[in-house]
N, C-alpha and C positions, 0 to 999 in steps of 0.2 A: 618723255621730254623731247621736244623737237630739237633740231640742230641749230646751229648759230645762224645769224643773219646772213652770213656769207653763203650758206647753203640754199638760201631762198632764190627763186627765180620767178619771173612773171609767167603766168600760165594763161592760155587762151580760154575763152568761154567754153569752147568745145571740150578742152582737156579737163577743165574744172567740172563740167557737167558729167563727163564719163567717170571721173574719180568719185564724185558725190554718189552716183548710182552704185558704184562698186562698194563704197564705204557705208552706204545707206545712211548718209548724214547730209541733209539738204543745206546746212548752213556752214559747212566746213570752209575754211580759207578766207572768211570775211576779214578785211583789214580794218585799220583804225577809223577809216572814213567811209566804209561801205563799199569799197572796191574789193579787188581780189588779190591775194597773196598766197602762193601754194608752194609746197615742197614736192619735188619729183619723187616718184615711187614711195609715196607716204603710206605707211601701214595703217591698219584699222585701229591700232592702239593710239595712233597719233591723231585720229580724226577729230577729237574734241579739243585739241590743244594746238594753237597756232600762234605765230609771231606776227604782230602788225607792223609792217614797214610803212612809215609815214609817207603820205602822198599829198601832192599839191591839191588844194581845193580850187576847182575850176569855177564852180558856180558862186557868184557873189551875192551878198545880201540884196534883196530887192524890195523888202517890205519894211516900212517904218513901224515904230511902236504903235502909232495911231492906226495905221492900216491893218495891223494884225488884230488889234482890239475890235476894229469895225467888222472884220471878217468873222470873228468869234460871235459878236452880237447878231450878225446875220444868220449864223448857223443856229444859235439859240432860238432866234425868232422862228426859223423854219421848223425846228423840233417842236416848239410850242404849238405852232399852227397845225402840225400833223400828229399831235400827241395822242389823239383818239385812235389813229391807225397804228401808231408805233406800239402803244401799250394796250390796244384792244379795249377790253372792259375793265382794266385795272390801272387806269391812269393815276400816277402818283399825285397825292394831294399836296405834298410838299415840293415846291419848285427845285429845292436842292437835289431831290432824288432824280431829277431829270438831267442832272449834270453827270451822265454816265458815258464815259468815252467809248466803251464797247458798243453801247446802243448807238451812239453817234457815228462810229465807224460803219456799222451795218447800214445806217440811214443813208450814208453817202456812197454805199456800194462796195464796202470792203468786208470780206470775211475776217473774223477775229477769233483766233484760237489760243487756248492755254496749253503750253507744252511743259513737260516735266523739266526739260533743260534745252537751252539753245546753244550750248557750247561755251568755250572760254577763249580768251585771247590775251596776248601780252601787250602792255603799253607802259613805256618808260620803266621797264624792268619789273612791272607788277602784273600779276595774273588777275584778270578781271572776268567775271562771268557775264555773258550776254543776257540782258534783261528783255530786249524786244527787237523785232525785226519788222521791216515792211518791204514787200515786193510790189512795186506799182504795176509791173507788167501783168501780174496775175491777181492784183487787187486783194492782197492777203497780208494780214498782220498776225504775228505770233508774239505772245507774251509768256515769259517764263514763270512758272509756279514757285520758283525757289526764292521768292522775295516776299516781304510783308505787303499787305494789302495796299498801303498808301504808296509804296514804290510801284506796284503793278498798275495802280490807278494813274499815277503821274506819267509813267512810261507809256501807257496806252494813249493818253491825251497828247503826249509828245508825238507819237506815231500818227495820230489824227492830224496834228499840225503839218507833218511831212506830207500827208495825203492831200491836203487842201492848199498847201502853199508852194510845193515844189514839184517840178515837172520831170526831174531826172528819173530814168527808168531803172537805175541800179538798185540793188538791195541795200537798204541802210541797216546798220547794226548799232544798237544803242546800249551803253552801259547802264547800271542801276541809276535811276533818276528819282529824286524826291522833291525837286523844286528849290533846293537850298543853294545850288551852285549853277550859275548861268554860263553856258559854254561861250568861249571866245570865238569859236568858229561861226561865221555868219549864218550858215544854214541851221546849225544846231541851236544857235541863239534864237532864231525865229521860232523853231519848234518848241523850245523851252518856254518862250513868252506866250505862245499860243496855248500851251498847256496850262500855264498860270491863269490866263484870262478865261479859259474854258471852265476850269475847276473852281476858280475863285472870282466870279464876275463882280465888277465894281459895285453895282447897285445892290445886289443880293448880299454881298458881304457887309456892306454898310448897314443895310436894313437889319440884318441878323445881329450885328454888333450892337446897334442902338437898342434893340429889343432886350438883349441880355444885360448890358451895362448902363442902360437908361440915359444915354447921352450920345451925341454924334461925334464927340471927341473926349477921350478919357484923360483926365489930369489926375496925377497922383497927389493926394492931399490926405489929411487926417480922416475925413469922411470916407473917401473911396478906399483907403487902407483898411479901415474898420469893416467896410462892406465886403472886402476880400477875405476877411477873417483874421486880420492882423491888428492887435491892440496897440502895438508900438510903431507909430508912424515913422519915426527916425530910424528905427532898426530896419524896417522894410525899405525905406529910401536908400539905405546903405547897401542893401542886397540887390537892388535892381539897376545899379549902374554898371555898364552903360544901358541905353534905352532898350537894347535887344533883350535884356533880362526881363524887363517889364512886359514887352510884347509877347515873349514866350509864356509868361505867367498868365496873360489874358488869353492867349491862344489855347492854353491847356486847362484853364479854369473850369470847374464843374459846379461851382456855387458862387453866388454873389448876392449881397443884400438879403441873405436868408433863403434864397431861391436856389433849387438844384436843377441842373440841366446837362445836356450833352455838350461837351466842349466844342468850340468853334472848329478846331482841327479835325475832330471826329465827325462833326456834322457834315463837313465838306470833304471828308475822306482824304485828307492830306496830312503830311507830317506837321508836328508842332512848329518846327523851324520854318517850314514853308508858309504856314499861316502867319507866323510872327512877322516874316519879311513882307507879306502882303498887307498886313495891318499898318506897317510903317510906310509902305508905298502909298497907301491911301490916306496917310496922315490922320489916323484915328486915335492916336494917343500921344501924350507928351509927359515928361517928368515935371 
């Protein structure tokens, strides 16, 4: 266990670099916002645990919702245009399979590695494990293996957002991300939205939704309730209030109208909650 906040002091980049080499821990001392916070004379047992002292965010939001989506569309277009080079002779037949943030990171010049662990930090009195880091100076992203696939996928897409939207040279450190909670910090909000647009692009989600549910907007009624496998419409209607319950049901559904399929959440490799939120954003359903 590390000492109290009173024991913390700011460390220079040189001091941190020397200590990291000594501890053989390249991500030690990252604070809440990707800056540095370190203990003096820290032992090797303390290397994986550190307390994040809140720091003022200097860089302000510069990208609107529309601008971020435009940047994502441009990246998707470039990946599509270069698909034969990227995937050689095994180009994916399903466009959803091209929504791979690790492939995209490599396409824009970043190395991306999976590590067994990236360390832990304290935030608001809670111990949180680092899910991803990005070092722009060395063009390297690291993703922790210690999370489910949908969290690793969203975290990698979030780091891709940092790579393409933000110019800061410091090392970002991100907590586990699955797209269900959007950060209030401007920079992190931008990276979150980038990840959402990259993994769940508007047109492709709408097309896939319509193919599965046979409509461009799903309304819950006796007919659609029956198609979902519920004989009692009123009972189902009582279960899906508020709307989020219905959106989660559609995001995770694996059969409809007698047809079996891979759920929307699993097709797009995101959490059920993240896909549910996206369906609502795109106004694809209503009670």
